[in-house]
Every structure is written in structure tokens, then in C-alpha cells.
Steps between C-alpha positions, in 0.01 A plus 500: 500500500830320442772356718860592423695194606788268434385147409711357783396752769344307788332819623330536161410131500319547831293775340434300186379202705276726710354663187438157349326379817288817510406470133668831412661557162854614570705553186874483567757710319837324508729752669872463571551725803880499485487691168295785654236511225318833474155345554613342826670813628186701419293253704753444777793739543672230707531294182354190666246252374220428534318822427131515415409766244133590517281600208528868593882477481558514875698223663496286813831355612630233738345156499317523838334825392409359159367183664279712728375690194416179314319357802304824545401487133282195558227565761430192706821321397578195713881485475551714810282629782416867451575590861567367846759258633490269195574797270808603696624142530475464120694826458762372745534178300547714189773698677679179602481359146617830349784506754611157379497638145691812607773287661515266200535788257775657712681165483458489120644849458788415734572180305505695175777710656689194622396544864402154620601506865539731794283643777251674267451187289464280809244743642282465187506121516412507870212741432364268230529197728322672791223638280439163336469340842237754604315485166488121538262562794288757309387279210124515451455837668352654186500445126695824462761398757536157343559658159774720646663200668490280189644776280792546741565128533484441125743788446744333739469177300549696175805703606646298788448130420778403744326665795287189573234706680248214468691269736398685816175660383253227408192725516664751267601227257148353492339842454742602226454174310122530523490864387754451220250258344225765484422694181607833657847373584539304177412811297760710684792259503827689435699409189770242559 
């Protein structure tokens, strides 16, 4: 099994942290999605990373699906409840954190095209702000949810240092600082 991923992909980082926490070996093949490499397109016709290529050559795509696969690979794992209300709350936290990443990546692509203001840009910033506010109340819900939150917050610090998300989200800042000091996060730090 190997993960096709960009070293700066926050979605891939989430998976790498989860694999580390679960004790799973997850080799990563550095993949630049914007160049449409053949191996990536064979795994994911959408040309998006991350994509998990299994030993039989089949692939699993999209970070929430890959995360579910990794969690299911370790019977009795304690990162996320297997069912019930706690399971769905952890999945909802993942969706919020991934939504923050989606909005941040939209902003990055817009900036690369010189689009730095306007209704669509403002909408992304508002979405990030609202989601951070809600995630600030969800800290400690599950190890899995906390990983998703910390990955999203660290990505904001990495790509949007002027956003100052920490000022109004003390619980998120404390969680992120604590998790960034763990071996799983240290081992998956994106290149500067």
C-alpha cells in the first residue's frame, strides 16, 4: 500500500498522522497533482491527491474515505468510536476541518490568479471563520476529530500566517500546539 500525495497536502497529512497513530506503515510517493502524472490518474481519474494505492493495484480516493479505510484496518482502534453518536460527531468534525481546508485551498488558487477580493473570496473567509468558531467548541470530542482540527489549523498557520485564527479560538490554539509537539505531527510536518 502507498499513498500518492503532495508533501504540503493537508488532506494527506491528516492520513499520515492517522496512520502514524494507528501504527500503520504508510509509504508516501511524492506526487505533484498539477502535472497529471500517469500513476495518479490511474489511481484517481480526478487527478487529486491523496490517493491510496493498495497492494492489489486498486485505489481508494478522497481523504475521508481513505481515513475510514485506515481506521477499519486496525480492529479495536481507539482514535474514533466505531458507531453511534460519537462516531458521527467525529465524522462531522472531520467534515468541518476539511471544509476549512477546502476554503483555504480555494483562496490559494484564487490568489495565484490574482483574485484577492470580491464576494467569492469574502465567502471563503467567512466560512473559515464560522467553522473555526464551531470547531473551537468540539475540541476533545475524539482523537480522530482533534487530529482533523489540528491539521486544518496548522495549515492555516502555514499558508495564511496573517489570518490570526488563534486570537479568537483559544481551545483550537491549545490543541494545535499540543498535537504539533507529538511524534505523529512532527514526522509529518510539511516542508517550509
